[in-house]
C-alpha positions in Angstrom: 41.0 95.7 79.3 41.0 94.2 82.8 38.5 95.1 85.4 40.7 94.2 88.4 41.7 96.3 91.3 44.0 99.2 90.8 46.3 100.5 93.5 47.8 104.0 94.0 51.3 104.3 92.7 52.9 104.6 96.2 51.0 101.5 97.5 52.1 99.4 94.5 55.7 100.6 94.8 55.8 99.5 98.5 54.3 96.2 97.5 56.9 95.7 94.8 59.7 96.5 97.4 58.1 93.9 99.8 58.1 91.2 97.1 61.7 91.9 96.2 62.7 91.9 99.9 61.2 88.4 100.2 62.8 86.9 97.0 65.7 89.2 96.5 68.4 86.9 97.7 67.5 84.5 94.9 68.0 87.1 92.3 71.3 88.3 90.6 69.7 91.5 89.4 66.2 92.9 89.3 64.2 96.0 88.5 60.6 97.1 88.9 59.0 97.6 85.5 55.7 98.5 84.0 53.3 101.1 85.4 55.4 101.6 88.5 58.5 102.4 86.5 56.4 104.7 84.3 55.0 106.4 87.4 51.4 105.9 86.4 49.0 107.3 89.1 47.2 103.9 89.4 48.8 100.5 88.9 46.9 97.3 87.9 49.7 94.8 87.9 53.1 94.4 89.5 56.0 93.8 87.1 59.4 92.8 88.2 62.1 91.8 85.7 64.8 89.7 87.2 67.8 87.5 86.6 67.9 84.6 89.0 71.1 83.6 90.8 70.7 80.0 89.7 71.2 79.0 86.0 69.5 76.7 83.6 70.8 75.7 80.2 69.3 76.7 76.9 66.9 73.8 77.0 65.6 74.4 80.5 67.8 71.8 82.2 69.4 72.4 85.6 71.0 70.5 88.4 67.6 70.4 90.2 64.2 71.8 89.7 63.8 75.6 89.4 61.6 75.6 92.4 64.1 73.7 94.4 66.9 76.1 93.5 64.7 79.1 94.5 63.8 77.5 97.8 67.4 76.6 98.5 68.6 80.1 97.8 66.0 81.6 100.2 66.8 79.2 103.2 
């Protein structure tokens, strides 16, 4: 079991919304998962499940690096 910091549910949910607000344009779909979705009173980690707007093939190849694609979509 981890001994890291735990946040109240409302604080963690606002943090998740802030993260998605920053990277959301790079995502096709997303949802908050884990303890926030289960509405646990205290949250230890932030889980966001997402489908990116850019695609890679089954072997991880793409027209550019994953980081480049993410940065391009945010600019």
